[in-house]
Structures are given as C-alpha cells and as structure tokens.
N, C-alpha and C positions, 0 to 999 in steps of 0.2 A: 504493500498502499504505501510506503514510504516512493518507491519510485514513482509512483500513478501519482501521485500529490508534487513530488519536485516538477513532475513534468508539466502538470497543472498550473502551478505559482510560477512558472516561468514564461508558459503558452499565455496570463495573464499580463504581468511584466510586458509582455513585448506587444501587445496585442494592442490598435491604436483605438483610442473611445469615439464612439458612434458622432456623427452628428445630429443633435435630437432637438426637438421640442420643448420650451422648459416648461415644465408645469406651473400652474397656482399655488402650487406648497410646497414644503417644503418639511425638513426631518424636524421635529423641536429642537435637538441636539445637546440636550441636558449631561451634563457629566456626572459619571456613575451609574445610567440607566443606557439601556440598548433599546434601541431606534427600531420599530418592524413595522415594515408595509405591506400592507394585508390589502387584498381584494383579489375579483375575478382575473384568472388566466388570460393571460396576454393584452392588460391592459397598460401595460408601463410599468412594471414593478421594477424592473433587470433597469428599464434605462434610468426611471427617477434614480436608481440606486449612481448609474454613471454620471447624472445630471448634478450627482454631492459629492461623485470623486473628480469631475472637472473644477468644481467651486474648490475643493484641495487644494487643486495644483493649481491652482489661478492665485491661490493665497500664500504660495508658498512650499507646501507640504511635497516630500518628492513623491517621484512613485515608487521607489521600494520602499515604501512605509504603507503600501495602501494595499490589500489583499485581499482578492477577488473569487470566489470558490461560488461554483452553480452544484444544488448537490442532484440535478436532474440529470447531471452528464454521466453519460452509460459506463464510463471510467468508473466511476462510482456507486453501481451496481451493488458491490460487494462490500461498501464504506460499512460500518456501524460506530456504536457509541467506545468503543473500544478502540476505535483508529483515530480519536479527537485528539489526543495528547500528540499522533504524528504528524500534527498541522504545527502545531507549536514545534516542534523537533525541526522538521523540515525550515520552517520560515528562520527559525532563529538561528538557526545551524547557516543558513545561507548568508541570514543577514545581524550577523551577530551585535552588530553596534547599535543596532535597532531596540535592543532588548533595555535599554535606559530612555528610549524616546515613545513618546504617545505612538501609534499606529493606527490604521484603521478597516479594521474586515467586513468586508462587507460577505455575506453568506445567503447565498438565493437558493427559498427552497426547502430551507432547515428542516421542516416539520418531516421530510421523508424520513430522517433518521431517529428512531425511536431514545428517547432519553435524552435529546438534544440540549433541553433546559438545564440541565446539570452542566453540563461542557459550560453553555454561556456563562449562567452564574457563578463559577470559578474561574474566570476569567475577567470577569465583573468585580470579582474579590481580590483576585492577587496580581493579574496585568495592567499593566499601563496601555489599553485596545481599548479604545470607543467603536461598541457594535452595531451596525447593520443587520437584519435582518431580513428577507421577507418569506411570506404565504399565502397560500391560495386558499386556507379554511378559517375561517372564524372562530369555531368550533377548539380545532383541535388547538390552537395557537391561545386562543385565551383559558382555554385548561391547563395548557400546562405550564403558562406564565403565573395562573392563580394559583400553582402549588408550589414552582419552585423561584418565580421572579416576581415574588407579589413586590408590586412598590418601586421593580429595578428597570421598568420597561413603559416605551409610550410609542401607541399604535398610532400611522398615521393609515387613513382607508386611500385609496389609490383607483380611482375610473375611470373609464373610455374618457378623451377629450370632453372639454367641456366646450359649449360652443363659441367662445372666447380663445380657447385655445384649439378649434375646430380652424377658426376665421385665420387665426397665426401659425397653424400648418400649412396653410393653401394660400399663402402669401398676403391675404388678404387684407388685416390690419395687425402690426405690432403689438397695438395694444388695444383696448378697447374705445369706440369713439367714445367722446363726451358729444357730441353736437350731430344729430340724425336730420342734416339737411336734405334735399331731394335726391341726390345723387348715392351718396351713404345708405337712405332708406332702401332704393333699389339694389345697389349689392348686399345688401342684408337678408330683404327678401328673397333671393337669388340665393344667396348661402343657407339660411334656414330651410329651404326646399332639401337642400342636398343634403342636408344635417339631418333631418328627420330619415330622409331614406337610407342617407352612408351609415349614419351612426357618428361612432366618436370612436374605435375600436382606431387606435395608429395606422395599424400593418394593412388594414383597406382601403385606407383615404384615395390612392390614387388606381387603385383596383378597377378595368369595367366593368361592369353588374355581373355577367355573368361566372367572373373567377372571382369577385366580390362573396356574393351568393354562397358560392362554394366555402370557400375559407370559412365564413360566417357559420355554414351549418356543420365547420370543421370545429369549432370553436364548443359549440354547445356539444357535439359527441363527445369530444375531450372534457367537460365537466362531467358528462353521461358518466362514462366508460374511467376515466381517473379519481375523479372528487367523489362520486356517489360507487360505483358498482364495487371497481376494487378495494378503495380506503376502507366502505365501511360492508362491502362483503354482500351487494344485496344481488340475489337468486331472479328476484322477479322481472325481468329486462322489459316485458311486454308493458308489463303495468306501469312501469317507470315512465318510457318513451308515447305511454298516451297522456299520462298526467302533465308531462313537458309539453306536450303540443297541445292540449287543450289549453293550459295558461298560456301558449306563444298567443290562441287563438282567441285571446279574451283580457287584453292588458286593461289593466285597472278593475277588473270586473271582481264580485266578490265570490269567494272560491269555499265551500263548504264540501266538507269531508264525506260526509254522507251523501251530500248530491249525486257526487263524482261516483262514489263505490256502488251507485244503484245504475250509473250511468254502464259504467264496465261489467257490473251481474247483468245488463241487458244486451252486453255485447259477448257475453258467455267468457271473458276473462276474468279469472280469478285472482282475487287480492282480500286480501284482509283490510279492515279502515285501520286498524292499527299499523300496517305496513305504509299505509296512503299518507297516514300525520308525519312517519320516522321518512318516507322520500321525501315529501315537501319538506322538509328539515335539513335534510342532506343538501339539496339546492339554494336552499336561503345560507348554511354553511358555506355553501360554493360560490356565492357573490353573485348565480346567477338570478335568482329573487329577492323582491324585496319586500315584507307584509306591513299595512298597514293597520290597525285595529279600530273597531269603533269607538268614538269618543266617548269616556262613560267613567263616573266611579264606582260603577256596580262590576263587580269582576265575575259576575254570573252577567250579567248583560254582554260584557266583552267575550266570555264562553259562548253563549247562545248567538249572537251574532255573529254572522262569519267575514272574515279579515278582506281588504281588495289587497290583491297581488299583481306586482307591478316589476318588470323585467329591466336589467340593468340597463339596456341602449336598444332605443327603437330600430338602430339597422339588425340588430339578431332576428327583433318582431317580424321587419321586412323579409328576412331570410326564411323565415320559414314559413310564412303565409302570404297565399294570394289576398293582394288589397284593392276595393275600389278605394275612390275620393268620400266617400260616405264613410268610410271608418275611420278617415282621420281623425276622429276627436278623441277616441283614445290613447292613439299616440303622443295628441299634444298631452293629454294629462299624461301620460308618463313622461313627455317630456319634464312636465311640470315639478312631477314627485322628485324626477332625478337629480335634477338642480337642488330643490330643497334639499334633500339627501348629503347631495355632494358640497354643500355651503352648510353645514353643520346644523339642518333642521332637523328635530321629532316627528313625524307628521301620525296623523289619525283623520279619519270620514268622520263626519258630523251627522246625525240625524236627530231632528230637532223635533219637540213635543207637537207642533203644528203638522209635520208630515213633510216639511221640507230636508234636503240634504246640500250640504258643502263638503266640497271635494278633497279640501285640507286644512286641518287645524293644527299649524305649527307651531313646535318651539324651540326656540335655537339654545342647544344644550350647553353653549358656554353664558351667552347675554341673556338668556332669561326672557326676548321678545317673544310675540306670540304675534301670530300675522291668521286670517283665514283669504283662503285662495280658490275662488273656482275656477274651474278650466270650463271654457266654453269656445267650439270653433269659429262661430261668428252669430253677429246681431240679425242678419239676412233673415233667421227663420223666428219669429219674432213670438211665437209660443215657444219654443225649447230657449228663448234668450229669457223669456220673462220669467218662465220655470227657471232658470236657474239664477236668474235674478232674486227670486222671491228667496230661495233656499240661503242664500248668503244673507237677506235680510233678514229672514230668521234666525240664523246661526247667531250675526250681530248682534242681535235683539238678546236671544237667549244665553248667550255667553259675556255681554257688557262688555263687548269688541265695538271699538267707536268709526273702527274703517276696515275698509274690505276690497279687494282686486277679483278684478275678471280679466285673465290670460287669453286671447282671444289670437287668433292664427293674424288677421290682420288689420283687426277694428282699434278705434282706440279713441275715447270717451272720458268727461269725468259727471257723474250721474249723483243724483241726490242720493243724501244720507253716507255722504264720506267717501262713496265706489267710485273706482278708478276703473277703466278697463282699459287695456294694455295690450300692444301685439306681445306676441312671445321673442319674434329678434329683439324685440327694446329690453322687454323685463327679465330676460336671460344675462343679457347685459350689465342693469341696472338696478337689480334687486339681491339682497340675500348677502352682501357681500359685508 
C-alpha cells in the first residue's frame, strides 16, 4: 500500500489544478476543526477542494504542503483503516521538513473507508494539519462525526450551480447585475430558460441536449447503484426505480408512502411500506431529494400530512421525464425551493385554516429571518393567480407575517398587502443573500 500511496502523492503534486468557476461559498476554515464538503455526486465537491487549494497556493503556501487523495481511486480499493498511518509515513518520509509546518490534507469521498473518523480525530489532536473532507452521504458523515468528531468539524453543503454561478460559467455576468435594464433583462430571460432545462451540474453545461440527458441519467443511476443499492444493500431494485421515477414525474408534489405502496401493489410490484420509507430516506441521504414538511406545531399533524418532495436540480427532472410547457410550474417551484435551501433556509409548506396554501414558509438557520414565498408561473390565468394570491394572503394573516413574495416566470408587480410579484430571473439574483 505504501508504494501505491507514494505514486498517488507524486501524481497529485505533479497534476495541474484545472480552471474552475469560483463557487459562492467557502470552507469556514476554523483552526482545530475539519472542514467537510457534502452534497450529491458530481455537484463539484472535488473542484471546491481545488478552489481552496488554489487559494492556498495564491497565499504563498508551497505545493508540497498540500496533499490530495481520492478514496474512490481504484488503486485504493484494498485500502482499510489500518493503512491510514501509511499516508503519514509516506508523506513525511518524502517531506520531513513539513513535520514542523502547517500542512493541508484533502481527502475525497473518505466515507468509503470504515472507521475513517478515528484517523481524522487523531490528525486533529496530534498533527499540524488542516483537514478538508468530501462525502456524498449526509447520514454516514453526520453519524460518524457525531460519535468521534463531535464539535470538531464544520460541514459545507455543495449544490449544483446557482443561477448566478450558471451565468458566470457561461461567461454572461462575472457578478450578478445590480441594474436590470432592457438589455440585461433580455439576457437573463434567455439564460433562465437554459438554466431551467439544463440545470446546474458543472459537467453538462456545454453538452448538446442528447448527451446532456444521457450524462444526467447516468448521475441518477450512480446514486441509485452506489449510494443506495451498494451502500445500504438494497435488493428490491424494481421498487426503488419506480419510487425515483414517480417522484421525478411530480416535483414538489405531496408524497404519501401509503398511496405509493398501493400503486405498486396494483402494478404487482412487491415491496413493504417500511422498505419504501427506507428507500426514500436513502435518496434523501444521498442529496438527490429534499423533503419539505407541513408547518405545524403538532407532531401528529406533521406525521399525518405528507411532505412535499423536491429534486436537487431541474436538469435531472428534464432528463428523466418528457415535459410540456404546461408542466413548467412545478419546475419553477423546484427552482425556488433549491434557491432557499442553497442560501441556508429551512422550508415548510403552509395549509391555512381557511383552506389556503402557501408553498414556502422559510426561516434562515443563521439569521432567523422568516419569509413567505409563493411560486406561480404567470399572472395570465386569473383564476390560478387569484387562488395563489389568496393562499399567500391567508398564510400572512394566520402567521402574522407582514409581507410576502410571489415568484413568477416573467411577471413583476407590486400588489396590496405588501406583496411583491418578482420574475424568477431577478429573484434568484437578489434574494436570500
């Protein structure tokens, strides 16, 4: 194993760091704590590490003080917990002068190695090393961190590109525009249409549609195979794939395990309700899906009312389903949710006593501010728009919130009761920061 590690370290030092689009977030970088980048596969966690490595090099840190290892490299398939010490032996054997200097170790997909957290804890306690980790499983990381790294790590969630990052990656705006004149608005209207269809996975932005769809479908297959079937030893692949397909065809829909269980039963697909709960939990754990519960102080009400389920990226939805323009409303709602999630908000949906519904009651985890958001494709269908408006007004009154926002595709207006109608291409660039 030492021979393999020696080669990997040598290769890492010789490899040129790729050009990248700087992300809108950064590692917290608090001494004595491990920084953990988490998120779905292919969202750019490795490039996020490269971004940090470039920052270190730009600040004068020498390249040999930076170590990068990817534990999904096939040459490390035989690696186990007993081999971790060999990393230190090989590294310091090659650079003994670094023993007294602060070094920076980047470990990609380290959760693949059982008991990895004990080694990281030892590094934090005994070595002058800053630790940066990536992983694609929230539960594995959180469970292991809770047991051995309690209080010794900080997580940064990495998502597909935001709209602002998408614009930057396509060379349209280096920074979000501050003014929205006619030329800027026209550019943003074209860009948001591309963003809705393409999504924000970095690798697919410049691919033609057929190839993009194939790549994105491969991402979902990878999550199903590696993050669910292999990681959790799931045997009922047919039921699992039906579950993924069902949710992808109804983004933002309320999902009932009991109802879906009956659907499978009518299709002669065998599966228990407990298994379906577990499969959904695994997909959430792998960051493919996100769950939004009903707003209620009653735990019973939260259990009886099904959650809404959203997908990490609208590009995945487009790759998995055939859509008509009439189905774009749920995609808009998915965009809105992911923007809230990306910017640190926890969301619930609201059913009011008067029978109205608001899509998102969102509270910022750090700052505590609370906002009410309704997603509505346009104002042209007066019946639909008035229903959405009444639902928002009802929620504002019931929750004593004095303002609300309706995010549309391209309509803008200021309404009574301190309600703003904002086009999504502007809202994504001006809200939630």
